[in-house]
VEXNUDREN-807063 format. One line per field, with one value per residue (C-alpha): residue in one letter; x, y, z. Coordinates in nm, 2 decimals. Example, Ala and Ser with C-alpha at 12.3 -4.5 7.8 and 13.67 -1.06 7.14 Angstrom:
res a s;
u 1.23 1.37;
v -0.45 -0.11;
w 0.78 0.71;
***
This chain:
res x x x x x x x x x x x x x x x x x x x x x x x x x x x x x x x x x x x x x x x x x x x x x x x x x x x x x x x x x x x x x x x x x x x x x x x x x x x x x x x x x x x x x x x x x x x x x x x x x x x x x x x x x x x x x x x x x x x x x x x x x x x x x x x x x x x x x x x x x x x x x x x x x x x x x x x x x x x x x x x x x x x x x x x x x x x x x x x x x x x x x x x x x x x x x x x x x x x x x x x x x x x x x x x x x x x x x x x x x x x x x x x x x x x x x x x x x x x x x x x x x x x x x;
u 2.08 2.15 2.37 2.07 1.90 2.26 2.23 1.90 1.98 2.32 2.12 1.83 2.07 2.27 1.96 1.77 2.14 2.16 1.76 1.86 2.17 1.93 1.70 1.97 2.08 1.76 1.64 2.00 1.98 1.64 1.48 1.15 1.05 0.84 0.65 0.57 0.59 0.40 0.16 -0.21 0.03 0.17 -0.22 -0.39 -0.08 -0.09 -0.49 -0.48 -0.20 -0.45 -0.70 -0.54 -0.42 -0.76 -0.92 -0.74 -0.73 -1.08 -1.09 -0.81 -1.00 -1.31 -1.25 -0.90 -1.07 -1.40 -1.18 -0.97 -1.25 -1.39 -1.08 -1.05 -1.39 -1.38 -1.58 -1.40 -1.04 -0.93 -0.98 -0.68 -0.38 -0.58 -0.62 -0.34 -0.10 -0.33 -0.26 0.04 0.12 0.00 0.31 0.58 0.52 0.65 0.47 0.56 0.49 0.13 0.10 0.21 -0.08 -0.37 -0.28 -0.42 -0.71 -0.83 -0.61 -0.39 -0.50 -0.68 -0.85 -0.49 -0.30 -0.60 -0.56 -0.24 -0.23 -0.56 -0.36 -0.01 -0.23 -0.40 -0.13 -0.05 -0.43 -0.48 -0.22 -0.26 -0.60 -0.57 -0.26 -0.44 -0.71 -0.57 -0.34 -0.66 -0.62 -0.89 -0.96 -1.09 -1.30 -1.39 -1.55 -1.74 -1.92 -1.94 -2.18 -2.42 -2.24 -2.33 -2.11 -2.09 -2.12 -1.81 -1.64 -1.74 -1.73 -1.40 -1.25 -1.18 -1.13 -0.86 -0.71 -0.78 -0.42 -0.23 -0.53 -0.47 -0.08 -0.18 -0.36 -0.14 0.15 -0.03 -0.14 0.21 0.37 0.00 0.18 0.50 0.39 0.18 0.46 0.38 0.10 0.26 0.36 0.01 -0.12 -0.24 -0.14 0.04 0.33 0.51 0.43 0.78 0.95 1.00 0.97 1.29 1.41 1.38 1.52 1.75 1.61 1.67 1.39 1.14 1.25 1.23 0.94 0.78 0.96 0.97 0.62 0.57 0.78 0.63 0.29 0.38 0.53 0.22 -0.05 0.15 0.10 -0.26 -0.28 -0.10 -0.29 -0.64 -0.44 -0.44 -0.75 -0.94 -0.69 -0.82 -0.48 -0.50 -0.46 -0.13 0.24 0.37 0.62 0.31 0.12;
v 2.21 1.86 1.57 1.42 1.72 1.79 1.45 1.46 1.79 1.62 1.32 1.52 1.74 1.46 1.28 1.56 1.64 1.29 1.32 1.66 1.52 1.23 1.47 1.71 1.39 1.23 1.59 1.61 1.32 1.36 1.07 1.20 1.29 1.00 1.15 1.47 1.33 1.05 1.17 1.04 0.70 0.82 0.89 0.59 0.39 0.61 0.56 0.18 0.19 0.36 0.16 -0.18 -0.01 0.12 -0.22 -0.43 -0.21 -0.18 -0.51 -0.61 -0.32 -0.50 -0.84 -0.76 -0.51 -0.77 -1.04 -0.89 -0.75 -1.15 -1.28 -1.10 -1.14 -1.40 -1.65 -1.67 -1.63 -2.00 -1.90 -1.60 -1.86 -2.06 -1.73 -1.51 -1.82 -1.83 -1.49 -1.52 -1.79 -1.55 -1.34 -1.57 -1.66 -1.46 -1.22 -1.29 -1.74 -1.58 -1.41 -1.73 -1.97 -1.70 -1.69 -2.07 -1.97 -1.64 -1.55 -1.30 -0.93 -0.70 -0.95 -1.13 -0.87 -0.73 -1.07 -1.11 -0.75 -0.80 -1.15 -0.91 -0.63 -0.83 -0.93 -0.57 -0.42 -0.73 -0.77 -0.44 -0.45 -0.73 -0.62 -0.26 -0.43 -0.63 -0.36 -0.15 -0.17 -0.43 -0.18 0.00 -0.24 -0.37 0.01 0.04 -0.34 -0.11 0.16 -0.08 -0.07 -0.34 -0.54 -0.38 -0.02 -0.10 -0.19 0.12 0.38 0.24 -0.07 0.08 0.45 0.33 0.11 0.35 0.44 0.13 0.01 0.29 0.28 -0.08 0.01 0.28 0.05 -0.25 0.08 0.25 -0.13 -0.19 0.10 -0.04 -0.43 -0.28 -0.26 -0.67 -0.66 -0.61 -0.96 -1.10 -0.79 -0.60 -0.28 -0.03 0.21 -0.12 -0.15 0.17 -0.02 -0.35 -0.16 0.02 -0.32 -0.51 -0.23 -0.06 0.18 0.46 0.72 0.41 0.28 0.63 0.75 0.47 0.42 0.80 0.87 0.53 0.65 1.01 0.83 0.65 0.89 1.14 0.86 0.78 1.17 1.20 0.90 1.02 1.36 1.13 0.93 1.30 1.42 1.08 0.89 1.05 1.26 1.03 0.71 0.81 0.78 1.04 1.17 1.16 1.42;
w 1.76 1.92 1.69 1.60 1.41 1.25 1.13 1.03 0.82 0.69 0.52 0.37 0.23 0.07 -0.06 -0.24 -0.35 -0.52 -0.64 -0.80 -0.99 -1.11 -1.21 -1.42 -1.55 -1.68 -1.85 -1.97 -2.16 -2.26 -2.12 -2.01 -2.36 -2.41 -2.15 -2.38 -2.72 -2.61 -2.37 -2.48 -2.46 -2.12 -1.92 -2.10 -1.87 -1.58 -1.56 -1.62 -1.27 -1.13 -1.16 -1.09 -0.75 -0.69 -0.76 -0.59 -0.25 -0.23 -0.23 0.00 0.27 0.19 0.29 0.53 0.78 0.83 0.89 1.08 1.31 1.31 1.40 1.73 1.86 2.16 1.98 1.66 1.82 1.76 1.43 1.41 1.36 1.06 0.93 0.96 0.86 0.53 0.40 0.58 0.27 0.01 0.13 0.12 -0.25 -0.49 -0.71 -1.03 -0.96 -0.81 -1.15 -1.32 -1.13 -1.23 -1.55 -1.58 -1.37 -1.49 -1.83 -1.93 -1.84 -1.64 -1.40 -1.31 -1.22 -0.99 -0.83 -0.77 -0.63 -0.39 -0.23 -0.24 -0.02 0.24 0.45 0.59 0.61 0.81 1.09 1.11 1.18 1.43 1.60 1.66 1.83 2.02 2.13 2.30 2.69 2.80 3.11 2.88 2.69 3.06 3.16 2.81 2.90 3.28 3.10 2.93 2.66 2.35 2.19 1.86 1.96 2.19 1.86 1.66 1.95 2.18 1.92 1.59 1.67 1.89 1.67 1.34 1.37 1.31 1.08 0.81 0.82 0.72 0.43 0.36 0.36 0.09 -0.10 -0.15 -0.27 -0.48 -0.65 -0.70 -0.78 -1.05 -1.26 -1.32 -1.45 -1.76 -1.76 -1.80 -2.02 -1.73 -1.90 -1.65 -1.60 -1.66 -2.01 -2.02 -1.76 -1.94 -2.24 -2.17 -2.04 -2.37 -2.56 -2.35 -2.40 -2.10 -2.19 -2.11 -1.84 -1.70 -1.78 -1.67 -1.32 -1.17 -1.22 -1.02 -0.77 -0.75 -0.76 -0.48 -0.26 -0.40 -0.22 0.10 0.14 0.08 0.28 0.58 0.59 0.64 0.90 1.08 1.03 1.14 1.41 1.76 1.90 2.18 1.93 1.80 1.89 2.08 1.76 1.57 1.81;
***
């Protein structure tokens, strides 16, 4: 066994040990009791949280992927700089500032939280779409043209399959970030598990805080795992990095 594998095992056992100690400490202090004693409220908040993430992520996919594809076309290459900087601007604004701005336009509630999460989801999806398509070998595209393929055929048969790893990685990153950021929806009355997190902070109650924060963390890990499985099923083997094959 080489040194890298040994170090990897040591780090893994150390991290698992910390997680185990944390859960033992939390359970011994009854910090998860609210999940069971107020199960209906917990399930309602969890449902709200998942709705926030699902709606905002789907909207981002519908916008970011087509725009990312569009700016990689020769006719729209000049627009790439403008679009990229506009999307980057949305990511650089602090999430609380975005929420504050949207309150004045959309008011308080679910729509404001969804829009803020949508803005934050655009950059990873858009950037990875553009990067994935731009990384395709031009000789491969020229060969497809030589075979008589039309631009739309090249896009769906050559470009998107070969860029699928990068595109799905962007979607996965955005969704996982969304799950954590969705906790801020509480600030604008959007609901979600952030209600318990901020209640715990305001009341100095570790029970509410941990009962809200840990499910958010576990949800992010679970969704990331599911999207990785989807990645393995969809992405062609030749498009994966060497460590993924």
